[in-house]
C-alpha positions as CSV (number, residue, x, y, z in Angstrom):
1,M,-32.3,63.9,10.9
2,Y,-31.9,61.5,14.0
3,T,-35.4,60.6,13.9
4,A,-35.0,57.4,11.6
5,Y,-32.0,56.3,13.0
6,F,-33.6,56.2,16.4
7,G,-36.9,54.3,15.1
8,L,-38.8,57.6,15.9
9,T,-41.6,58.9,13.9
10,E,-41.4,62.7,13.7
11,N,-39.4,65.0,16.0
12,P,-40.2,64.7,19.9
13,F,-38.3,68.1,20.6
14,S,-39.9,70.3,18.1
15,L,-40.2,73.8,19.5
16,T,-43.6,74.1,17.6
17,P,-46.8,74.1,20.1
18,D,-48.1,71.1,19.6
19,P,-50.7,70.4,21.8
20,R,-49.9,66.4,21.1
21,F,-47.0,66.6,22.9
22,L,-48.4,69.0,26.0
23,F,-47.1,67.5,29.3
24,M,-50.0,67.7,32.0
25,S,-47.9,68.8,35.0
26,Q,-49.9,69.5,38.3
27,R,-49.0,73.2,37.3
28,H,-50.2,72.9,34.0
29,R,-53.5,71.3,34.8
30,E,-54.0,74.3,37.7
31,A,-53.0,76.9,34.7
32,L,-55.3,75.4,31.9
33,A,-58.1,75.1,34.5
34,H,-57.8,78.9,35.3
35,L,-58.0,79.4,31.8
36,M,-61.2,77.1,31.3
37,Y,-62.6,79.5,34.3
38,G,-62.0,82.4,32.5
39,M,-64.1,80.9,29.7
40,G,-67.4,80.2,32.0
41,E,-70.2,82.2,32.5
42,R,-68.1,84.3,35.6
43,G,-64.6,84.0,34.1
44,G,-64.1,88.0,33.7
45,F,-60.6,88.9,33.4
46,V,-58.0,86.4,34.2
47,L,-54.0,86.9,34.0
48,L,-51.9,83.5,33.6
49,T,-48.1,84.8,33.6
50,G,-44.9,82.4,33.2
51,E,-41.3,82.4,32.6
52,V,-40.0,82.2,28.7
53,G,-40.5,78.7,27.4
54,T,-42.6,77.1,30.1
55,G,-45.2,76.3,27.8
56,K,-47.7,79.5,27.9
57,T,-48.4,79.5,24.6
58,T,-49.0,75.0,24.2
59,L,-51.2,75.9,26.8
60,C,-52.8,78.3,24.7
61,R,-53.6,75.9,21.9
62,S,-54.9,72.8,24.0
63,L,-57.0,75.4,25.6
64,L,-58.5,76.2,21.8
65,E,-59.3,73.1,21.2
66,Q,-61.6,72.8,24.4
67,V,-63.7,75.7,23.8
68,P,-67.0,75.3,25.2
69,D,-69.6,75.6,23.1
70,G,-71.4,78.5,23.3
71,V,-68.4,80.8,23.3
72,E,-67.0,83.0,20.6
73,V,-62.8,83.2,20.9
74,A,-60.8,85.8,19.6
75,L,-56.9,85.2,19.1
76,V,-54.6,88.2,19.2
77,L,-50.6,86.9,19.0
78,N,-49.5,90.1,17.8
79,P,-49.3,92.6,20.9
80,K,-47.2,94.9,19.4
81,Q,-50.1,97.0,18.1
82,T,-52.2,100.8,19.0
83,A,-55.3,100.9,20.6
84,L,-57.0,101.5,17.4
85,E,-54.9,98.5,15.7
86,L,-56.0,96.0,18.7
87,V,-59.5,97.0,18.4
88,A,-59.6,96.7,14.4
89,S,-57.9,93.2,15.2
90,L,-60.5,92.0,17.4
91,C,-63.4,93.1,14.4
92,D,-61.1,90.9,12.8
93,E,-61.5,87.7,14.6
94,L,-65.0,88.4,15.5
95,N,-65.9,89.0,11.8
96,V,-67.3,92.4,12.5
97,S,-67.8,94.9,9.5
98,Y,-66.3,98.3,9.4
99,P,-65.7,100.6,6.6
100,T,-62.0,100.1,4.9
101,G,-59.5,103.0,6.3
102,T,-61.7,103.5,9.4
103,D,-59.2,105.2,11.9
104,S,-62.1,106.5,14.8
105,L,-61.5,104.4,18.0
106,K,-65.1,105.3,18.4
107,V,-66.5,103.9,15.1
108,L,-65.0,100.6,15.8
109,I,-65.9,100.1,19.1
110,D,-69.6,101.1,18.5
111,L,-69.6,98.3,15.8
112,L,-68.1,95.6,18.2
113,N,-70.5,96.6,20.9
114,L,-73.1,96.0,18.5
115,H,-71.9,92.5,17.7
116,L,-71.1,91.5,21.4
117,L,-75.0,92.4,21.9
118,E,-76.3,90.2,19.0
119,I,-74.0,87.4,20.5
120,H,-75.2,87.5,23.9
121,A,-78.8,87.8,22.8
122,K,-78.5,84.2,21.3
123,G,-77.1,83.2,24.6
124,R,-73.0,83.0,23.5
125,R,-70.2,84.4,25.2
126,T,-67.3,86.4,23.3
127,V,-63.5,85.8,24.9
128,L,-60.5,87.5,23.8
129,I,-57.5,85.4,24.1
130,I,-54.0,88.3,23.8
131,D,-50.7,86.0,23.9
132,E,-47.2,87.8,24.5
133,A,-49.4,90.2,26.5
134,Q,-46.0,91.4,28.2
135,N,-45.7,93.2,25.2
136,L,-49.0,95.8,25.3
137,S,-48.0,99.1,25.7
138,T,-49.9,101.2,28.6
139,D,-51.8,102.6,25.9
140,V,-53.4,99.5,24.8
141,L,-54.1,98.2,28.2
142,E,-55.8,101.2,29.0
143,Q,-58.0,100.3,25.9
144,V,-58.3,96.6,27.1
145,R,-59.5,98.1,30.6
146,L,-62.2,100.1,28.8
147,L,-63.1,97.2,26.6
148,T,-63.9,95.9,30.0
149,N,-67.0,98.6,30.2
150,L,-68.9,96.6,27.2
151,E,-71.7,94.7,29.3
152,T,-75.1,94.6,30.1
153,T,-76.5,95.4,33.2
154,T,-76.0,91.9,34.3
155,Q,-73.0,90.5,32.6
156,K,-69.7,92.0,30.8
157,L,-69.9,91.3,27.1
158,L,-66.1,90.4,26.6
159,Q,-63.9,88.1,28.8
160,I,-60.3,88.3,28.6
161,L,-57.3,86.3,28.9
162,L,-54.1,87.5,29.2
163,I,-51.1,85.4,28.8
164,G,-47.4,86.9,29.1
165,Q,-44.2,86.6,31.1
166,P,-43.8,87.7,34.7
167,E,-43.0,91.5,33.9
168,L,-46.6,91.6,33.2
169,Q,-47.9,91.3,36.7
170,T,-45.0,94.1,37.2
171,R,-46.6,95.8,34.8
172,M,-49.9,95.3,36.2
173,A,-48.6,96.7,39.5
174,R,-48.0,100.2,38.4
175,P,-50.1,103.1,39.9
176,E,-51.1,103.9,36.3
177,L,-52.7,100.6,35.5
178,R,-54.3,100.0,39.2
179,Q,-57.5,100.2,37.4
180,L,-57.0,97.3,35.3
181,G,-55.4,95.4,37.9
182,Q,-58.2,95.5,39.9
183,R,-60.5,94.0,37.2
184,I,-58.5,90.7,37.1
185,T,-60.8,87.9,38.9
186,A,-58.0,85.2,38.9
187,R,-53.7,85.0,38.4
188,Y,-51.9,82.1,38.0
189,H,-48.2,82.1,37.6
190,L,-46.5,78.8,36.2
191,P,-43.4,77.8,37.2
192,P,-40.7,75.4,35.7
193,L,-41.1,71.8,36.2
194,L,-39.8,69.4,38.8
195,L,-37.1,67.1,38.7
196,N,-39.6,64.2,38.4
197,E,-42.0,66.1,36.1
198,T,-39.0,67.0,33.7
199,A,-38.2,62.9,33.5
200,A,-41.7,62.5,32.9
201,Y,-42.0,65.1,30.7
202,I,-39.0,64.3,28.6
203,Q,-40.1,60.5,28.8
204,H,-43.9,61.6,27.7
205,R,-42.5,63.5,24.3
206,L,-40.2,60.2,23.5
207,E,-43.4,58.2,23.4
208,V,-45.7,60.8,21.4
209,A,-42.9,60.1,18.9
210,G,-43.2,56.7,19.0
211,C,-40.0,56.0,20.9
212,K,-40.0,52.1,22.0
213,R,-37.1,52.2,24.3
214,D,-34.9,54.2,26.9
215,L,-32.7,56.7,24.8
216,F,-31.2,58.5,27.9
217,T,-28.8,56.3,29.9
218,K,-28.5,56.6,33.7
219,G,-28.3,60.3,35.5
220,T,-28.6,62.4,32.2
221,L,-32.3,62.9,32.8
222,P,-31.5,64.7,36.3
223,L,-28.7,66.3,34.5
224,V,-31.0,67.7,31.9
225,H,-33.5,69.4,34.3
226,R,-30.4,71.0,36.4
227,L,-28.9,72.5,33.2
228,S,-32.7,73.5,31.8
229,G,-33.8,74.9,35.4
230,G,-36.8,73.0,34.8
231,V,-38.1,75.0,31.4
232,P,-39.5,72.8,28.7
233,R,-38.1,74.9,26.1
234,L,-35.0,74.4,27.0
235,I,-35.6,70.9,28.0
236,N,-36.1,70.3,23.9
237,T,-33.2,72.7,23.0
238,I,-31.0,70.5,25.1
239,C,-32.3,67.0,24.4
240,D,-32.8,67.7,20.8
241,R,-29.4,68.8,20.4
242,A,-27.8,65.5,22.6
243,L,-29.9,63.0,20.3
244,L,-28.2,65.1,17.7
245,G,-24.7,64.3,18.6
246,A,-25.9,60.6,19.7
247,Y,-26.6,60.2,16.0
248,A,-23.4,62.0,14.8
249,K,-21.4,59.6,17.2
250,Q,-23.3,56.8,16.2
251,R,-24.0,56.5,19.7
252,D,-27.7,54.1,20.8
253,R,-28.2,56.0,23.9
254,V,-27.6,59.8,25.3
255,N,-24.7,60.1,28.2
256,R,-24.4,62.6,30.5
257,R,-21.4,63.9,28.3
258,L,-23.6,64.5,25.3
259,V,-25.7,66.7,27.5
260,R,-23.2,68.7,29.0
261,K,-22.1,69.4,25.4
262,A,-25.3,69.7,23.9
263,A,-26.2,72.3,26.8
264,S,-23.2,74.4,26.4
265,E,-24.1,74.5,22.6
266,V,-27.7,75.7,23.4
267,M,-26.5,78.2,26.2
268,G,-23.1,78.6,26.0
269,P,-20.2,77.4,28.2
270,G,-19.8,80.7,30.2
271,L,-23.6,80.0,31.3
272,L,-22.7,76.1,32.4
273,L,-19.9,77.4,34.5
274,R,-21.2,81.0,36.1
275,P,-23.7,78.8,38.9
276,R,-20.6,77.1,40.0
277,K,-18.4,80.2,40.3
278,L,-21.2,82.5,42.1
279,F,-21.5,79.6,44.7
280,G,-17.7,79.5,45.4
281,W,-17.9,83.4,45.9
282,A,-20.9,83.5,47.7
283,F,-19.0,80.5,50.1
284,A,-15.7,82.5,50.6
285,L,-18.0,85.4,51.4
286,L,-20.3,83.6,54.1
287,V,-16.9,82.1,55.6
288,L,-15.4,85.6,55.9
289,L,-18.6,86.7,58.0
290,I,-18.6,83.9,60.1
291,L,-14.7,84.7,60.8
292,G,-15.3,88.6,61.3
293,A,-18.2,87.5,63.6
294,G,-16.3,85.7,65.9
295,W,-17.3,81.9,66.8
296,Q,-18.0,82.5,70.3
297,F,-20.5,85.2,69.5
298,L,-22.8,83.4,67.2
299,D,-25.8,81.3,68.9
300,W,-25.9,78.3,66.8
301,P,-29.7,76.5,67.0
302,I,-29.2,72.8,68.0
303,I,-31.6,71.1,64.9
304,P,-32.5,67.5,65.7
305,K,-32.1,65.7,63.0
306,Q,-35.0,63.7,62.2
307,T,-34.1,60.1,61.2
308,I,-36.2,57.6,59.2
309,V,-36.5,54.5,61.2
310,T,-36.2,51.0,59.1
311,E,-36.2,47.1,60.1
312,E,-32.5,47.1,59.8
313,K,-31.7,50.3,62.1
314,L,-34.1,49.1,64.9
315,P,-32.3,48.0,68.1
316,K,-32.5,44.1,68.7
317,S,-34.9,45.8,72.2
318,A,-37.0,47.3,70.5
319,P,-40.1,46.3,68.5
320,A,-39.4,45.5,64.8
321,V,-41.3,45.7,62.0
322,G,-44.0,44.4,62.1
323,P,-44.2,40.8,59.7
324,A,-47.4,41.1,57.7
325,G,-48.7,44.8,57.2
326,G,-46.1,46.1,59.1
327,E,-45.6,49.5,58.5
328,V,-42.1,51.5,58.1
329,Q,-43.4,55.3,59.0
330,A,-41.0,57.9,57.7
331,T,-41.2,61.8,59.1
332,P,-41.2,64.1,56.1
333,P,-40.6,67.5,56.4
334,E,-44.4,69.4,55.9
335,S,-44.0,70.5,52.3
336,L,-40.6,70.3,50.3
337,E,-42.6,73.4,47.8
338,T,-43.0,75.8,50.4
339,S,-39.8,78.6,50.7
340,V,-37.3,77.7,53.1
341,T,-36.6,80.3,55.6
342,S,-32.9,79.3,56.7
343,D,-30.3,77.3,55.1
344,S,-30.5,74.8,58.1
345,S,-34.3,73.9,57.6
346,G,-33.3,73.6,54.3
347,E,-31.1,71.2,54.9
348,A,-32.9,68.8,56.8
349,E,-35.4,68.5,54.7
350,K,-32.6,68.0,51.6
351,E,-32.1,65.0,54.1
352,D,-35.2,63.7,54.9
353,A,-36.4,63.8,51.0
354,G,-33.0,61.7,50.8
355,D,-33.6,59.0,53.3
356,A,-37.1,58.5,52.5
357,S,-35.8,58.0,48.9
358,T,-33.6,55.5,50.2
359,I,-35.7,53.5,52.3
360,V,-37.4,52.8,48.9
361,G,-34.3,52.3,46.9
362,D,-33.0,50.1,49.3
363,L,-36.3,47.7,49.7
364,L,-36.2,47.3,46.0
365,E,-32.6,46.7,45.7
366,A,-32.4,44.4,48.3
367,G,-35.1,42.2,47.8
368,E,-36.5,42.2,50.7
369,V,-39.8,42.9,49.5
370,K,-41.4,41.3,46.6
371,T,-42.2,43.6,43.5
372,D,-43.2,41.8,40.5
373,K,-46.4,42.5,38.8
374,D,-47.9,39.6,40.3
375,S,-47.7,40.4,43.9
376,A,-48.4,43.9,43.5
377,F,-51.5,42.8,41.3
378,A,-52.3,40.6,44.1
379,V,-52.2,43.7,46.5
380,L,-54.9,45.3,44.7
381,F,-57.0,43.0,43.7
382,K,-57.1,42.9,47.9
383,Q,-58.3,46.2,48.0
384,W,-61.2,45.5,46.0
385,Q,-61.8,42.4,48.4
386,T,-61.5,40.4,45.5
387,A,-58.8,37.3,45.9
388,Y,-55.9,37.6,42.7
389,P,-57.2,34.7,40.2
390,V,-54.7,31.8,39.3
391,L,-55.0,31.9,35.9
392,P,-52.1,30.6,34.1
393,G,-51.1,31.8,30.7
394,M,-53.1,34.9,31.2
395,T,-52.4,38.6,32.0
396,A,-52.9,40.5,35.2
397,C,-55.7,42.4,33.4
398,E,-56.9,39.7,31.3
399,R,-57.7,37.9,35.0
400,A,-59.2,40.9,36.3
401,T,-62.3,40.9,33.6
402,K,-62.7,37.1,35.0
403,V,-63.9,38.6,38.1
404,G,-65.6,41.6,36.8
405,L,-63.0,44.9,37.1
406,R,-60.7,46.4,34.0
407,C,-57.4,47.9,34.0
408,F,-56.2,50.9,33.1
409,S,-52.8,52.5,32.2
410,D,-51.7,55.6,31.5
411,R,-48.9,58.0,32.4
412,G,-49.3,61.3,35.1
413,N,-48.5,62.6,38.1
414,W,-50.1,62.7,41.9
415,T,-52.6,64.8,40.6
416,T,-53.5,62.3,38.2
417,L,-53.9,59.5,40.4
418,R,-55.6,62.3,43.0
419,N,-58.3,62.5,40.2
420,L,-58.7,59.2,39.1
421,N,-58.9,58.2,43.0
422,R,-58.4,54.2,42.8
423,P,-55.2,52.3,44.5
424,A,-52.8,51.8,41.8
425,I,-49.7,50.4,40.9
426,L,-46.4,52.1,40.3
427,E,-43.8,51.1,38.2
428,L,-41.0,51.9,39.6
429,I,-37.1,52.2,38.6
430,D,-34.3,51.9,40.9
431,G,-30.1,53.2,40.3
432,D,-29.5,50.6,37.9
433,Q,-32.4,50.9,35.6
434,H,-34.5,47.7,36.8
435,R,-38.4,48.5,36.9
436,H,-40.2,47.3,40.0
437,Y,-43.9,47.2,40.9
438,A,-45.6,48.5,44.0
439,A,-49.0,49.2,44.9
440,V,-50.1,53.1,46.4
441,V,-52.7,52.1,48.3
442,L,-53.3,55.6,50.7
443,M,-52.7,59.3,49.7
444,E,-53.0,61.8,52.5
445,E,-52.1,65.4,52.0
446,R,-48.5,64.4,51.0
447,D,-48.1,61.2,52.6
448,I,-48.1,58.1,50.3
449,T,-48.5,54.4,52.0
450,L,-46.8,52.0,49.4
451,D,-48.1,48.0,50.4
452,F,-45.7,45.5,49.1
453,G,-48.0,42.6,50.7
454,A,-45.8,41.6,53.4
455,Q,-45.2,45.3,54.1
456,Q,-46.2,48.6,53.8
457,V,-44.1,52.0,53.7
458,T,-45.4,55.2,54.4
459,L,-43.2,58.5,53.5
460,D,-43.7,61.7,51.7
461,R,-43.9,61.6,48.5
462,A,-40.7,63.4,47.7
463,G,-39.1,60.2,48.5
464,I,-40.7,58.3,45.9
465,E,-40.4,60.5,42.8
466,P,-36.9,59.9,42.1
467,L,-37.7,56.3,41.2
468,W,-41.2,57.1,39.6
469,F,-41.2,58.6,36.2
470,G,-45.2,58.7,35.9
471,D,-46.7,55.2,34.4
472,F,-49.5,53.3,36.5
473,T,-51.9,50.8,36.6
474,L,-55.4,51.0,38.2
475,L,-58.3,48.4,38.5
476,W,-61.9,49.9,38.1
477,R,-65.4,48.2,37.8
478,P,-67.1,49.1,34.9
479,A,-70.4,49.6,34.3
480,P,-73.1,47.0,32.6
481,L,-72.6,48.3,29.3
482,D,-73.0,47.0,25.8
483,S,-70.2,49.3,24.5
484,S,-67.1,50.8,26.2
485,L,-67.5,53.9,24.1
486,I,-70.1,56.0,24.2
487,K,-70.3,59.1,21.8
488,E,-72.4,61.2,20.0
489,G,-75.0,59.8,17.2
490,D,-75.0,56.6,19.6
491,T,-78.6,55.1,20.4
492,G,-79.6,52.9,22.9
493,P,-79.5,51.5,26.5
494,D,-76.4,53.2,26.9
495,V,-77.5,56.3,26.2
496,L,-80.2,56.0,28.5
497,W,-77.6,55.2,31.3
498,L,-75.6,57.9,30.5
499,R,-78.9,60.5,30.9
500,A,-79.3,58.6,34.7
501,Q,-76.6,58.8,35.6
502,L,-76.0,62.5,34.8
503,D,-79.1,63.5,35.9
504,R,-78.5,61.6,39.3
505,L,-75.2,63.6,39.7
506,E,-76.6,66.7,38.5
507,G,-79.9,66.5,41.0
508,T,-82.0,67.1,37.9
509,Q,-83.8,63.4,37.9
510,A,-87.1,63.6,36.5
511,G,-90.7,63.0,37.9
512,P,-92.5,60.5,37.2
513,D,-95.0,62.0,34.6
514,A,-91.9,63.2,32.6
515,P,-91.5,62.2,29.3
516,S,-89.4,59.4,28.5
517,P,-85.8,59.9,28.0
518,S,-84.2,60.0,24.8
519,P,-82.3,57.0,23.8
520,L,-80.0,58.8,21.4
521,F,-76.6,60.8,22.1
522,D,-77.6,64.2,20.7
523,D,-75.7,67.2,21.1
524,I,-77.4,68.8,24.1
525,L,-76.5,65.2,25.9
526,K,-72.8,65.7,24.6
527,R,-72.4,69.2,26.0
528,R,-73.7,68.1,29.4
529,V,-71.0,65.3,29.3
530,M,-68.5,68.1,28.1
531,D,-69.1,69.8,31.7
532,F,-69.3,66.7,33.5
533,Q,-65.4,65.8,31.9
534,R,-64.2,69.6,32.7
535,A,-65.3,69.5,36.4
536,H,-63.6,66.1,36.8
537,F,-59.9,67.2,34.8
538,V,-60.8,64.7,32.1
539,K,-60.0,65.9,28.6
540,A,-63.2,67.8,27.6
541,D,-64.1,65.9,23.8
542,G,-67.8,64.4,24.7
543,I,-66.5,61.0,24.5
544,V,-67.4,58.4,27.2
545,G,-64.8,56.5,27.7
546,E,-62.6,55.1,30.1
547,Q,-61.8,57.9,32.4
548,T,-65.1,60.0,32.0
549,L,-66.6,56.4,33.1
550,I,-64.5,55.9,36.2
551,Q,-65.5,59.3,37.0
552,L,-69.4,58.6,36.4
553,N,-68.8,55.0,38.7
554,T,-66.9,57.2,41.5
555,G,-69.8,59.7,41.5
556,T,-72.3,56.5,43.0
557,A,-70.7,56.4,46.3
558,D,-70.4,53.1,46.0
559,H,-68.6,51.9,49.6
560,S,-67.2,48.9,47.9
561,I,-65.1,51.1,45.6
562,P,-61.9,51.3,47.2
563,L,-60.6,55.4,47.0
564,L,-57.0,56.4,47.5
565,Y,-57.6,59.9,48.7
566,I,-57.9,60.9,52.1
567,Q,-58.3,64.3,53.7
568,S,-58.0,65.1,57.7
569,Q,-61.3,67.3,58.6
570,N,-61.7,68.4,62.2
571,G,-59.3,65.6,63.0
572,E,-61.0,63.0,61.7
573,R,-60.3,61.2,58.4
574,H,-62.8,60.9,55.7
575,V,-62.7,59.4,52.7
576,I,-63.8,62.0,49.6
577,H,-66.1,60.6,47.2
578,P,-66.6,63.5,44.5
């Protein structure tokens, strides 16, 4: 209804599990990696759980688009079945013929076993995926366990992926299902999105739907996160209703009032008020307990407040922050994602994260550092030991091609940057919705170093997340190829180069007497490319594009390539070369 009004090509917040709209947060990537592991040769039995609406089914759809060659998949979407019906459904999915009206479980399993043996003899694997597995009865779960007994002397004939809500974990812990629980080789629980991930998620879906401008005013995205709890399905529903409300009122953008109204329509006003009421009662109870215990008997710990030193806060007698290349060092908590053991420490962490984001925000808004694109690119070129060329009329990326580099722009998160492992320019948005550009030049565990040319800032990444919605640009050095894309069916020197790179990285370089490699990009080479892509968290489509070329480039261990991520080992710092 509102798509044409806002210039959208389709509904950005549809509840259907369309893989095109899948937003790969760090946790979604980890969940998908577990599912891909379950499809591997040693996958065995994998359990994926997550709250309602966190994106499990969409992940499942994405998984089905990346099924490795040599794998046959049986997908069961209706778990409300008896043991006999489940095995019959499995046979139907695998095209196993059985007599009409069969009511013998033994007959079905014998036929299924023969079929699985035939698949195994062809060097292929079979994977059973059961969605909404929390609805499986105890008898059916026991039958699932018995299906894992179908095996040869060396390998399981059936690999199983169970996807369900958190109560599935609880059921697995029951004594009567302990044998099934012991066979699970990998478990992963998919949590809701974090604040910065919620904002990036909304922007991602809007962009897929063809959005060309900001449809949400300042402060609305954090409010959507708070009201939805970071659950993607609730985010979709609230945003959909808010856009509908803006359309009904002929507004150009969604404001906080429209978001609150949308949330109250979706979840009911009682659900919105309940947290505040519970907080009030909890606070009153805490005060009564404190008064009852007596202040004089309370041993209050003195917690020193961590401070973040900026140039403005230093006394005149203290050494000021260095002029060129000087560093402002933040002292963040070890991890904002670990469980908090006390209220005081939790408040300290929140203060530190807030102070960290204030440092960056103050720098951006005060204009003390250069945050235009050209200045950020000058820093990026410097990381490549190259001067930023003065070529009026050309964009920064066009200038990069003049010195043998190329731009890669995308939207992602810290995991995306870590995987690409190159210094990058982040697009930051301050409280007044002004865009700034800063080069991130170092990533060490949770510490991120931003370089503004004349000044560097190092702080916990939580201090940057409120200002960064995932947009970044990096530089990379392309190989001397005739084409920027290598795919199945291509032939020529580019394919020979690709084979040589994979041979070297896999340690399978041929000897001098080996036959000449084929210049044709055939099906075997495509499978090798897909294996490489999966290992480096690139979409496994078998097409060698920018991200795959970047990873191949990194694999050369060329020390002239500036890498972003650093890992501490035995007290020493080592740059990781994948």
